[in-house]
C-alpha positions, 0 to 999 in steps of 0.5 A: 643123579648121575651114575658112573662106572667104576673100576671092577665093573662096580658104579656109584651114584654121585652129585650132580656135575656141574654145568660145563656146557654154558658158553661165554656171553655174546659180549665176551666172544667179540672181547675175546676175538678182538684180544686175538686180533689186537694182540696179533697187531701188537706183535707186528707193529712191535716187530716193525717198530724194533727192526726200524728203529736199529735201521734193520727193515725187513724184506716182505718175505722175511716178515711173512716168515716171521709172521707164520713162525710167531703164529706157531709159536703162540699157537703152541702157548694157545694149546697149552692154555686150554690144556694145562690150565684146565687142572687149575680150574678143575677143583672150583667147577667140580666144588662149584665155587665158581661157574664155569665161565667165569672160572675160566675167565678168572683164570686166564686173566691170572695166567696173563700176570703171570706171564708178565711178571715172570723173570725168563730163567725158565725160557733160557733153561729150556733153550739151553737144551738146544744143540750148540750148532743149531743154536749159534746159526739159527737164522740158518735152514736148520735153525728154522727147521729146528724151531718148526720141527719141535714146535709142531711135534709138540702141538700135535701130541698135545692136541692128541692127548686132548682129544681123549681127555688125557692131562699130558704135560706140555713141558714134557711134549716140548722137552721131548721135541727138543731132544728129537731134533738135537738127536736128529741133527746130530745124525743128519749133520755132515759136519764132523763131531755135530752136537747133540743135546746137553746131557747135563742139562736134559738130565737137571730138566727131566729130574725136575719133571719126574719129581715134581709129580711125587712131590704133588702126590705126597705133598697133598696127601699130607697137607689134607691129612694135616688139615683133617688133624687141625681143621675139624669142620666136616664140609671140607671132607664131604661130597658138596650138597648139590650145586649149592657152593661151599661156605664162604671161607671154603669158597674164597680158599678155592678161589684162591688156590685156583688163581694161585695154580693160575699164576703160577702156571703162567709163570713157569708154562708162558716162559718155554714160548717166550724162549722159542720165540726169541729163537725165532727173532734172532734168526729173523731179526738179529740187529734188533734182537740178537743182543739186549739193547735196552741194557744202559750205556752205564752198564758197559765199562762193568762189562768190559772190565768183567770181560777182561778179568775173565781174559786174564784167568783163562790166560792164565792156565792155556798155552800162552801161545795166542791164537787168531781169533777165528781159530780160537772160535773153531776151538771153543766150538769143537770143545763144547761139541765134544764135551772137552773144555778141560784143556789149555788150549780151550783156555787159550781160545776163551781168553782170546775170545774174551779179550776180542768181546771186551775190546769190540763192546769197549770201541762201541760204547754200548749195545745199542751202538753195535753196527748191524753187520757186526751184531751176529758174529758178536752175538755167536762169540758171546754166547759161545762164551757164556755157554763154555763158561758155564761149563768151566764154572761146574767142571770138577777138573777146571775147579782144580786149575783155577782159584776160588777168586778165579772161578768167581770172576768166571761166574761174574763174567757169564752173569754179565755175558746172559744180561746181554744175550738173554733177555726178553722185550715186554712185547713178548711177554704181552702175546704169550701171555695173551695167548696162553690166558686166551687159550684158557678159556677155550677147549678145557672141557675134556681135561676138566672132567677127567681131573674132576671125576676120574681120577678118585673114586669119589666126587673132589671135596673142597680139601682134596681140591685145595690141598691139590692146589696149594701143593701145585702151586707152591712147587710151580712157584718154587720150581720157577725161582730155580728156572726149572721146568715143571709141568702143571698137569702132572704135578696137580694130576698127582695132587689130586691123586694123593688127595684122593688117597688121603681122604679115603677114596680109591684111585680109578686105575684105568684113569691112573694107566692111561695117565701114566701111559701118556706120560711114559710115551710123551718123550718117545713120541714128541722126539720121533715126531719132532725127528722126522719133522726136522728131516722133512723140513731140513729137506724142503729148505735145502731143496728150496735153497738148491 
């Protein structure tokens, strides 16, 4: 028997914990290494093939730089895998439903499947937090400094919390890093009115992060109470007996909930790395990745028609004085920076840019035939009009100006622009899935111990584990459908706490306090760290360019 110290100086004797130090079989290590090397080789081959197919050969220096950036982005997902997914396997390990090595491999496989089958909506929900200035010039020194700064800051904070065994949120760390870069860009920029972050999108994302742990706690608590009311098998609510696995039906339930959480985690968290990788690819190889060249030519007439309809709708509320394209671009960019879009000048600018986009796409016939020299400028115009149109559709002032039919046409136009600029190649999904899945299989022990032993005052029961994971999986999958980034760590840890309360167990105040402290500190520390790194990296790139 093992004795654990509890709050108030008490101690309690518990059943022997699971064996956590059993490593993978030697053949498993070889498979792990082969998948790791194979994934990196697949990424390198895909980049070379994609750029060659569009006639955009990459210089050796650019290719090496791109490789370094991709390694860091995949490193973030690898760390995310062993940091966050430990929450998913803690329940099956501590209820002896699966041996630890089997559990982490099983979870890694379903993390992989979750990433590969994801929609990409969460990826671009994260990206929209970034400043419009850096998004329009992602291939500049500032754009690359932004990407490296926010990735390194998120990785460093994840590793710091993992080192002390705290279930910290990778989503929270990444969002804090993005906010820090955005604010640093605003303070450091020499351009008057340079944009920071989109505070409306920040509030939306942070609301999801704040609300989801409450859902996890309350939902798991209520679900366990309902289970106690209708499922009378007392074995569900007792500590596991020694190291024996649970009864067959209960074991199947716990493996299912672990699988669901792993799949949901992959589908939500994996997308954050995808979005950042797409930014890197757009910056280094815009011809191949800035536009969605997979859209068929048959989809182009509808795209052109929607752009023309939007141009007409904007012109009806513009100044009537046609602007040169360059001037229109400047007017709209400045309006987005200052969040003053509801003016006739802005609508005139949007009308001009939309008409220009329609004409260019009509001339080329399809995105795959857009010349390399034109791609960056066309992509920037499409991205600028997309973000501004989204703001117009949501603006109360615009809704009073435009008719319902015009608002609908603008919404359809925004969807068309999104399909043309926001896509994720299959190879990006596969490599991110490999990084996340392989990360699941290492470094998980510290977080598993915290979730399994240090939240509630009693050993994790079958019912507690099942209710916490069912609620976590449901919440994460629902959030993915709405494109909302949420934290697997916070939801599941809160669910374990809620289930502990419902089962009549107390909570270990020290662990709960430390987890809450990590939650509170993550945002400001990640912001400070990424802002500082952005300042340093921006200075270094400018020195190198000078």
